[in-house]
C-alpha positions as CSV (number, residue, x, y, z in Angstrom):
1,M,15.5,-0.3,11.3
2,N,12.4,-2.3,11.2
3,I,11.2,-1.7,7.8
4,I,7.2,-2.7,6.6
5,F,7.0,-2.5,3.2
6,V,3.5,-2.4,1.6
7,A,2.5,-3.2,-1.9
8,S,-0.2,-4.1,-4.1
9,E,1.7,-6.3,-6.2
10,V,5.1,-7.9,-5.8
11,A,7.3,-9.9,-8.5
12,P,7.6,-12.7,-8.7
13,Y,3.9,-13.3,-7.4
14,A,1.6,-10.9,-8.8
15,K,2.4,-8.3,-11.3
16,T,0.8,-5.6,-13.4
17,G,3.6,-3.1,-13.6
18,G,6.8,-1.5,-12.6
19,L,5.6,-1.3,-8.7
20,A,5.9,-5.0,-8.8
21,D,9.6,-5.1,-9.8
22,V,10.2,-2.4,-7.3
23,A,8.4,-4.1,-4.1
24,G,10.0,-7.5,-5.5
25,S,13.7,-6.2,-5.2
26,L,14.3,-3.1,-2.9
27,P,13.3,-4.8,0.3
28,K,15.8,-7.2,-0.5
29,F,18.4,-5.1,-0.8
30,L,17.3,-3.3,2.3
31,A,17.7,-6.3,4.0
32,Q,21.2,-6.9,2.7
33,L,22.2,-3.4,3.8
34,G,21.4,-4.6,7.7
35,H,17.7,-3.8,8.1
36,N,15.1,-6.0,9.4
37,V,12.7,-5.7,6.5
38,C,9.3,-7.4,5.6
39,V,6.9,-7.4,2.5
40,F,2.8,-7.2,2.7
41,M,0.6,-8.0,0.0
42,P,-3.1,-9.4,-0.6
43,F,-2.9,-13.0,-1.0
44,Y,-4.6,-13.2,-5.0
45,R,-5.7,-16.0,-6.6
46,H,-2.4,-15.3,-8.6
47,V,-0.3,-15.9,-5.6
48,K,-1.9,-18.9,-5.1
49,Q,-1.9,-20.7,-8.3
50,S,2.1,-19.5,-8.4
51,R,5.0,-22.5,-8.0
52,H,5.7,-20.6,-4.7
53,E,4.9,-22.4,-1.1
54,F,3.2,-20.8,1.7
55,T,2.7,-21.3,5.0
56,D,-1.0,-20.5,7.1
57,T,0.6,-18.8,10.3
58,G,-2.8,-19.5,12.1
59,K,-3.1,-16.0,13.1
60,T,-6.6,-14.3,11.9
61,F,-7.9,-11.0,12.2
62,S,-11.5,-8.9,11.9
63,V,-11.7,-5.5,10.5
64,V,-14.7,-3.0,11.0
65,M,-16.2,-2.5,7.5
66,G,-19.1,-0.1,8.2
67,D,-21.5,-2.1,10.1
68,R,-19.9,-5.5,9.0
69,L,-16.8,-7.4,10.4
70,I,-14.8,-9.2,7.9
71,D,-12.6,-11.7,8.5
72,G,-8.8,-11.9,7.5
73,K,-6.0,-14.7,7.5
74,I,-2.3,-14.4,7.5
75,F,0.2,-16.2,5.1
76,T,3.7,-16.2,4.7
77,S,6.7,-17.0,2.6
78,K,10.1,-16.3,2.0
79,M,10.9,-14.0,-1.3
80,P,13.4,-16.1,-3.6
81,N,16.4,-15.9,-3.1
82,S,16.1,-13.9,0.2
83,D,15.4,-14.3,3.9
84,V,12.9,-11.6,3.6
85,P,10.0,-12.4,5.0
86,I,6.5,-11.7,3.0
87,Y,2.9,-12.2,4.5
88,F,0.1,-12.4,2.5
89,I,-3.2,-10.9,3.9
90,A,-6.1,-13.3,2.5
91,N,-9.9,-12.9,2.0
92,D,-11.1,-14.8,-0.5
93,H,-14.2,-12.7,-1.6
94,Y,-11.7,-9.8,-2.0
95,F,-9.0,-11.3,-3.7
96,D,-9.4,-14.7,-5.0
97,R,-10.3,-12.9,-8.6
98,A,-9.2,-13.4,-11.8
99,E,-7.5,-10.3,-12.0
100,L,-5.8,-7.7,-9.6
101,Y,-7.7,-4.9,-10.0
102,M,-10.3,-5.0,-13.0
103,D,-13.3,-7.2,-14.2
104,K,-11.8,-7.7,-18.2
105,A,-14.9,-9.3,-19.4
106,K,-16.4,-5.6,-18.4
107,N,-13.6,-3.8,-19.2
108,A,-13.6,-1.7,-15.8
109,D,-12.2,-1.5,-12.4
110,Y,-14.0,-4.1,-9.7
111,D,-17.0,-2.0,-8.0
112,D,-15.9,-2.7,-5.0
113,N,-12.0,-1.9,-5.3
114,S,-12.5,0.8,-2.4
115,E,-13.3,-1.8,0.0
116,R,-11.0,-4.3,-1.0
117,F,-8.0,-2.5,-0.6
118,I,-9.4,-1.0,2.4
119,F,-9.3,-4.0,4.3
120,F,-5.8,-5.0,2.8
121,A,-4.9,-1.5,4.4
122,R,-6.3,-2.3,8.1
123,G,-5.3,-5.6,8.0
124,V,-1.3,-5.0,7.2
125,L,-1.5,-3.0,10.5
126,E,-3.9,-5.8,12.3
127,A,-1.4,-8.4,11.0
128,A,1.8,-6.1,12.4
129,E,0.2,-6.5,16.1
130,L,-0.8,-10.2,15.7
131,L,3.2,-10.9,14.6
132,G,4.7,-9.2,17.3
133,M,5.9,-6.1,15.0
134,Q,7.8,-3.1,16.1
135,P,8.2,-1.3,13.0
136,D,10.3,2.2,12.6
137,V,9.4,2.7,9.0
138,V,6.1,1.5,7.2
139,H,6.3,2.3,3.5
140,C,3.5,2.6,1.3
141,N,3.6,2.3,-2.6
142,D,0.5,4.0,-4.6
143,W,-3.5,4.7,-4.1
144,Q,-3.5,0.7,-2.6
145,S,-1.6,1.4,0.1
146,A,-2.3,5.1,0.7
147,L,-4.4,5.1,3.8
148,I,-2.2,3.3,5.9
149,P,-0.6,6.8,6.8
150,A,-4.1,8.0,7.7
151,Y,-5.0,5.2,9.9
152,I,-1.4,5.5,11.7
153,K,-2.0,9.2,12.4
154,T,-5.8,8.6,14.0
155,L,-7.3,5.1,14.3
156,Y,-4.2,3.7,15.3
157,S,-2.0,6.4,17.1
158,E,-2.2,5.2,20.6
159,G,-1.4,1.8,22.2
160,R,-0.6,0.0,18.7
161,A,2.1,-2.0,17.4
162,V,2.5,0.8,14.7
163,S,1.7,4.1,16.7
164,D,5.4,5.2,16.3
165,A,6.2,4.4,13.4
166,K,7.0,6.5,10.6
167,T,5.3,6.5,7.2
168,L,7.0,6.9,3.7
169,L,5.1,6.5,0.8
170,T,6.4,6.1,-2.8
171,I,4.2,7.4,-5.5
172,H,4.9,5.5,-8.5
173,N,1.9,7.1,-11.1
174,M,0.0,9.8,-10.3
175,G,-2.4,8.9,-13.0
176,Y,-3.4,6.5,-10.7
177,Q,-5.2,7.7,-7.3
178,G,-7.9,5.5,-6.0
179,L,-10.7,7.9,-6.4
180,F,-14.4,6.5,-5.0
181,W,-17.8,7.4,-4.0
182,H,-18.0,9.4,-0.9
183,W,-20.1,7.3,1.1
184,D,-17.1,5.3,0.8
185,M,-15.6,6.9,4.2
186,K,-18.2,4.9,6.0
187,L,-16.0,2.1,5.1
188,T,-12.7,3.2,5.9
189,G,-13.6,3.9,9.9
190,L,-12.3,7.2,9.5
191,S,-13.7,10.8,11.0
192,W,-16.0,12.0,8.5
193,S,-14.2,15.4,9.7
194,L,-11.3,14.0,7.4
195,F,-14.1,14.6,4.4
196,N,-12.4,18.1,3.3
197,W,-10.7,19.3,0.7
198,Q,-7.1,19.8,2.6
199,Q,-7.5,15.9,3.7
200,L,-9.4,12.9,2.1
201,E,-11.9,15.1,-0.1
202,F,-11.3,15.4,-3.9
203,Y,-14.7,17.1,-6.0
204,G,-16.8,15.6,-3.9
205,R,-14.7,12.0,-4.0
206,L,-12.4,10.1,-2.0
207,N,-8.9,10.1,-2.4
208,F,-6.4,7.1,-1.3
209,L,-3.7,8.7,-2.7
210,K,-4.7,11.9,-1.5
211,A,-4.9,10.5,1.9
212,G,-1.4,9.2,1.8
213,I,0.0,12.9,0.6
214,V,-1.4,14.5,3.7
215,F,-0.3,12.2,6.0
216,A,2.4,10.3,5.1
217,D,5.7,11.8,6.9
218,V,7.8,11.5,3.7
219,I,7.1,11.1,0.0
220,N,9.1,10.4,-3.1
221,T,8.7,9.4,-6.7
222,V,10.8,7.3,-8.9
223,S,13.0,10.1,-10.2
224,R,13.9,13.4,-9.3
225,R,12.1,14.9,-12.6
226,Y,9.1,13.3,-11.6
227,A,9.1,14.7,-8.5
228,E,9.1,18.2,-10.1
229,E,6.9,17.6,-12.4
230,I,3.8,16.3,-10.5
231,Q,4.1,19.5,-8.4
232,T,3.1,21.5,-11.6
233,E,-0.7,21.7,-13.1
234,E,0.2,19.9,-16.1
235,F,1.8,16.5,-14.4
236,G,-0.5,16.7,-11.4
237,H,-3.7,15.0,-12.3
238,G,-5.5,17.6,-9.6
239,L,-2.9,17.1,-6.9
240,A,-0.4,19.6,-7.8
241,G,-1.6,22.0,-4.4
242,A,-1.1,19.0,-2.0
243,L,2.0,18.0,-3.0
244,R,3.4,21.5,-3.3
245,E,2.0,22.0,0.4
246,R,4.4,18.7,1.0
247,T,7.5,20.2,-0.8
248,S,9.9,19.6,1.5
249,D,9.0,16.4,2.7
250,L,8.8,15.2,-1.4
251,F,11.8,13.8,-2.8
252,G,12.8,12.1,-6.0
253,V,14.6,9.1,-5.7
254,V,15.7,7.1,-8.9
255,N,14.8,3.9,-9.2
256,G,17.8,1.4,-9.5
257,I,18.3,-1.6,-11.5
258,A,18.1,-5.2,-10.4
259,Y,21.4,-6.8,-12.0
260,T,20.7,-10.4,-10.7
261,N,17.0,-10.2,-13.1
262,W,18.7,-7.4,-15.9
263,S,21.5,-8.4,-17.4
264,T,21.7,-7.2,-20.2
């Protein structure tokens, strides 16, 4: 099976939480099972300043962001202690920053996080085509890549490298949803018809995670218990109803331990 694994952080390149640990180990274990796996993440300053070596693929792409055309590049490397390729979506304006998601001086998220991760989501899909990939599954993680299932079901649904791919969304933490100003819909390139309470709209705002919940073929969480909890009003952070609508496609899969990293 051909699998594209998409995450906003991957250990050991850049990390703020447990997502990076999963993204840094799960693809390698999938490859050991015989799957053809590759990983995508942003080309952050943290990545560029790490001790790892990277290669410029020489391939570039452009993403329409509202009334602008934004260019990106693709770098690549091999994940440590494996043959799993990792690809980095590069644009210094979006990703060459001191932190991954927030401005520490302001103690607030970057004002343009919506734009940054719209660019990342579409960049992954454009890169897959440029690199000649034919994925069977695109595995997305958390809100930063949760627009990808919506794109595959709409703008990329016909005649594209990813058109026939199934999508999996893993929710690591329901508390982070990617909530933004409703006018950012213009940046997504998606139809305004999707901005409704059953799809991308959430109390007047654009909700990236909700897009993934609605459009992904399968959803999973980090444990069976968590999959049950997030369908309740107490733990669903406002999206319990949307998750209950997908209950037959929602599974809990316990996070495993990479014994090569954790030996005690």
